[in-house]
C-alpha positions as CSV (number, residue, x, y, z in Angstrom):
1,X,34.6,80.5,37.3
2,X,33.8,82.5,34.1
3,X,34.5,86.2,34.3
4,X,31.8,88.7,33.4
5,X,32.8,91.6,31.3
6,X,32.7,93.9,34.3
7,X,34.9,91.5,36.4
8,X,37.5,91.5,33.6
9,X,37.6,95.3,33.7
10,X,37.8,95.4,37.5
11,X,40.5,92.7,37.7
12,X,42.7,94.4,35.0
13,X,42.2,97.7,36.8
14,X,43.5,96.2,40.1
15,X,46.4,94.4,38.4
16,X,47.5,97.7,36.7
17,X,47.2,99.4,40.1
18,X,49.6,96.9,41.7
19,X,52.0,97.1,38.7
20,X,52.0,100.9,38.8
21,X,52.8,100.7,42.6
22,X,55.8,98.4,41.9
23,X,56.9,100.7,39.0
24,X,57.0,103.7,41.4
25,X,58.9,101.8,44.1
26,X,61.5,100.6,41.5
27,X,62.0,104.1,40.2
28,X,62.3,105.6,43.6
29,X,65.0,103.1,44.6
30,X,66.8,102.8,41.2
31,X,65.8,99.1,40.8
32,X,65.5,97.5,37.4
33,X,62.6,95.3,36.3
34,X,60.8,94.3,33.1
35,X,57.5,92.8,31.9
36,X,58.0,89.1,31.1
37,X,56.0,86.1,29.9
38,X,52.4,86.6,29.0
39,X,52.5,90.3,30.1
40,X,55.3,91.0,27.7
41,X,53.4,89.1,25.0
42,X,50.3,91.3,25.7
43,X,52.4,94.5,25.4
44,X,53.8,93.3,22.1
45,X,50.7,91.8,20.5
46,X,47.8,93.7,22.1
47,X,49.4,96.9,23.5
48,X,48.1,95.7,26.9
49,X,46.5,92.7,28.5
50,X,46.0,89.6,26.5
51,X,42.2,89.7,26.6
52,X,41.9,86.4,28.5
53,X,44.9,87.0,30.8
54,X,44.2,87.4,34.5
55,X,47.6,88.1,35.9
56,X,50.8,90.2,35.5
57,X,54.3,88.8,35.4
58,X,57.4,90.9,36.0
59,X,61.1,89.9,36.2
60,X,63.7,91.6,38.4
61,X,67.5,90.9,38.3
62,X,68.3,88.9,41.4
63,X,70.2,91.6,43.3
64,X,67.4,94.1,42.7
65,X,64.8,91.4,43.4
66,X,66.1,90.8,46.9
67,X,66.2,94.5,47.6
68,X,62.7,95.0,46.2
69,X,61.3,92.4,48.4
70,X,63.0,93.9,51.5
71,X,61.6,97.3,50.7
72,X,58.0,96.0,50.0
73,X,58.0,94.0,53.3
74,X,58.5,97.3,55.2
75,X,55.7,99.1,53.4
76,X,52.2,99.5,54.8
77,X,50.6,100.9,51.6
78,X,47.8,98.3,51.2
79,X,49.9,95.6,49.6
80,X,51.7,92.5,51.0
81,X,54.6,90.4,49.7
82,X,54.0,86.7,49.8
83,X,56.9,84.4,49.7
84,X,58.4,81.5,51.7
85,X,59.2,83.9,54.6
86,X,55.5,85.0,55.0
87,X,53.6,81.7,54.3
88,X,54.3,78.4,55.9
89,X,53.2,76.4,52.8
90,X,54.5,78.7,50.1
91,X,56.4,76.6,47.6
92,X,57.4,78.9,44.7
93,X,60.9,80.3,44.2
94,X,59.4,83.7,43.3
95,X,57.2,86.2,45.1
96,X,53.6,87.5,44.8
97,X,52.5,91.0,45.7
98,X,48.9,90.9,46.8
99,X,46.5,93.7,47.4
100,X,45.0,93.8,50.8
101,X,41.2,93.6,51.1
102,X,40.8,91.7,47.8
103,X,40.2,87.9,47.2
104,X,41.5,85.8,44.3
105,X,41.3,82.2,45.5
106,X,42.5,79.7,42.9
107,X,41.3,76.1,42.5
108,X,44.7,74.6,42.8
109,X,45.5,76.3,46.1
110,X,42.4,75.8,48.1
111,X,43.2,75.9,51.8
112,X,46.9,76.5,51.1
113,X,47.6,80.2,51.7
114,X,46.5,82.5,54.5
115,X,46.7,85.5,52.0
116,X,44.6,85.1,48.9
117,X,44.4,88.7,47.5
118,X,44.6,89.7,43.9
119,X,48.3,89.6,42.9
120,X,51.1,90.1,40.4
121,X,54.0,87.6,40.2
122,X,57.5,88.9,40.7
123,X,60.2,86.6,39.3
124,X,64.0,86.8,39.9
125,X,66.1,86.9,36.8
126,X,69.3,85.0,37.2
127,X,72.4,84.9,34.9
128,X,74.6,82.2,33.6
129,X,78.1,82.3,32.2
130,X,77.6,79.2,30.0
131,X,74.9,76.7,29.4
132,X,76.5,73.7,27.6
133,X,78.8,72.3,30.3
134,X,77.9,69.1,32.2
135,X,78.0,71.1,35.5
136,X,75.4,73.6,34.2
137,X,73.2,70.8,32.9
138,X,73.4,69.1,36.3
139,X,72.4,72.4,38.0
140,X,69.4,72.8,35.7
141,X,68.3,69.2,36.4
142,X,68.5,69.9,40.2
143,X,66.4,73.0,39.7
144,X,63.7,71.0,37.9
145,X,63.7,68.2,40.5
146,X,63.7,70.5,43.5
147,X,60.9,72.6,42.0
148,X,58.9,69.4,41.4
149,X,59.4,68.3,45.0
150,X,58.1,71.6,46.4
151,X,55.2,71.8,44.0
152,X,54.2,68.2,44.5
153,X,54.3,68.5,48.3
154,X,52.1,71.5,48.6
155,X,50.1,71.6,45.3
156,X,49.5,68.0,44.2
157,X,46.6,69.3,42.1
158,X,49.2,70.3,39.5
159,X,50.4,66.7,39.0
160,X,47.8,64.2,40.1
161,X,45.5,63.1,37.3
162,X,43.1,60.3,36.4
163,X,46.1,58.5,34.8
164,X,47.5,56.3,37.5
165,X,50.8,55.8,35.7
166,X,51.5,59.5,35.4
167,X,50.6,60.1,39.1
168,X,52.9,57.2,40.1
169,X,55.8,58.7,38.2
170,X,55.4,62.0,40.1
171,X,55.4,60.1,43.4
172,X,58.6,58.3,42.5
173,X,60.3,61.6,41.8
174,X,59.1,63.1,45.1
175,X,60.0,60.2,47.4
176,X,63.7,61.1,47.8
177,X,62.7,64.5,49.3
178,X,59.9,63.4,51.6
179,X,61.9,63.8,54.8
180,X,63.5,67.2,53.9
181,X,61.9,70.4,55.2
182,X,60.5,73.0,52.9
183,X,63.1,75.6,54.0
184,X,65.9,73.1,53.2
185,X,64.5,72.4,49.7
186,X,63.9,76.1,49.0
187,X,67.4,77.0,50.1
188,X,68.9,74.3,47.8
189,X,66.7,75.4,44.9
190,X,67.7,79.1,45.2
191,X,71.4,78.1,45.6
192,X,71.3,76.3,42.3
193,X,69.4,79.1,40.6
194,X,72.0,81.7,41.7
195,X,75.2,79.6,41.3
196,X,76.5,81.5,38.3
197,X,75.3,85.0,39.1
198,X,78.8,86.3,40.1
199,X,80.4,85.2,36.9
200,X,80.4,86.8,33.4
201,X,76.8,87.4,32.3
202,X,76.5,85.7,28.9
203,X,72.9,84.4,29.5
204,X,69.9,85.4,31.5
205,X,66.9,83.4,32.5
206,X,63.7,83.2,34.6
207,X,64.7,80.0,36.3
208,X,61.6,80.2,38.5
209,X,59.3,80.3,35.5
210,X,56.7,77.7,34.6
211,X,57.9,77.1,31.1
212,X,60.6,74.5,30.3
213,X,63.9,75.9,31.5
214,X,65.5,75.4,28.1
215,X,63.0,78.0,26.7
216,X,63.7,80.5,29.5
217,X,67.4,80.7,29.1
218,X,68.5,83.3,26.5
219,X,71.5,85.4,25.6
220,X,71.9,88.3,28.1
221,X,71.3,91.0,25.5
222,X,67.9,89.5,24.7
223,X,66.8,90.8,28.1
224,X,69.0,93.8,28.8
225,X,69.2,96.7,28.4
226,X,65.4,96.9,28.6
227,X,63.3,98.7,26.0
228,X,59.9,100.4,26.7
229,X,56.7,99.2,25.2
230,X,53.2,100.5,25.7
231,X,51.0,98.5,28.0
232,X,47.5,99.8,28.7
233,X,48.3,103.3,27.8
234,X,51.6,103.6,29.6
235,X,55.2,102.6,28.7
236,X,56.9,99.9,30.8
237,X,60.3,98.2,30.4
238,X,60.3,95.0,28.4
239,X,63.0,92.6,27.1
240,X,65.5,94.3,24.8
241,X,64.9,92.0,21.9
242,X,61.2,91.4,22.5
243,X,60.5,89.4,19.3
244,X,63.4,87.0,19.9
245,X,62.3,86.6,23.5
246,X,58.7,85.9,22.7
247,X,59.6,83.6,19.8
248,X,61.8,81.5,22.1
249,X,59.0,81.2,24.6
250,X,55.9,80.8,22.4
251,X,57.0,80.2,18.8
252,X,54.7,82.1,16.4
253,X,53.7,84.5,19.1
254,X,51.6,86.8,16.9
255,X,49.1,84.0,16.1
256,X,46.3,83.8,18.6
257,X,45.9,80.4,20.2
258,X,42.7,78.4,19.7
259,X,39.9,78.9,22.3
260,X,40.6,75.7,24.1
261,X,44.2,76.8,24.9
262,X,43.2,80.2,26.3
263,X,43.7,79.4,30.0
264,X,43.1,81.5,33.2
265,X,44.0,80.8,36.8
266,X,40.5,79.5,37.5
267,X,39.6,81.5,40.6
268,X,36.8,80.0,42.7
269,X,36.3,83.2,44.6
270,X,36.9,86.8,43.4
271,X,36.4,90.0,45.4
272,X,37.5,93.5,44.6
């Protein structure tokens, strides 16, 4: 669907409301978080939302991430956490916080979720002690393959195209996992993502992100300690070295992409 100007305003207003709610919860419980991805880019380049952006992404260090989800699951404030424990077909190794009473149904997830409210994405930030060893490279490969297996099982729309050869390749990658349960695959995925969290923190990464993993892994001080940037009239925590972070993810991040590359989540139904 194409958003009207009024729909853009209303959607951004709801997304800010959810973000502000998380900000309050994090401050009350001494939990660290930061704007990441396109939301961090919007803060740096636009001082708020990228004009064509219809979501919000935040990252939370793994320990705080787990505590935040536990806290949010006990709250009855008009929002609901969505993850693998609340949805039978949820396939993402990160969570969504949705606003009750709203609707944001995406084309790629038709009939998949019971809860389809307007949401923000909450990603865990994991750490690594090193990235060049064979062991780490194997771990990263496992993360990619397990992520693919879960996504392909529940959201084939992401991979199946009119090109039969491409679709066949995705099937070949998926076949070894066909008899494993979602819970087993998710557990293996998270175990690989968190395998170096208790070692020295030389690198940090959003290993659950949708970019190539090699782009997501950066030196720890690129992320932390966080620095505040203005986003829609209020300051929020962002990566410590914001320009270095955005350059690694997007290249020349200050240059606007051409119109054909300005993508949204393509909701087929939207209610406020």
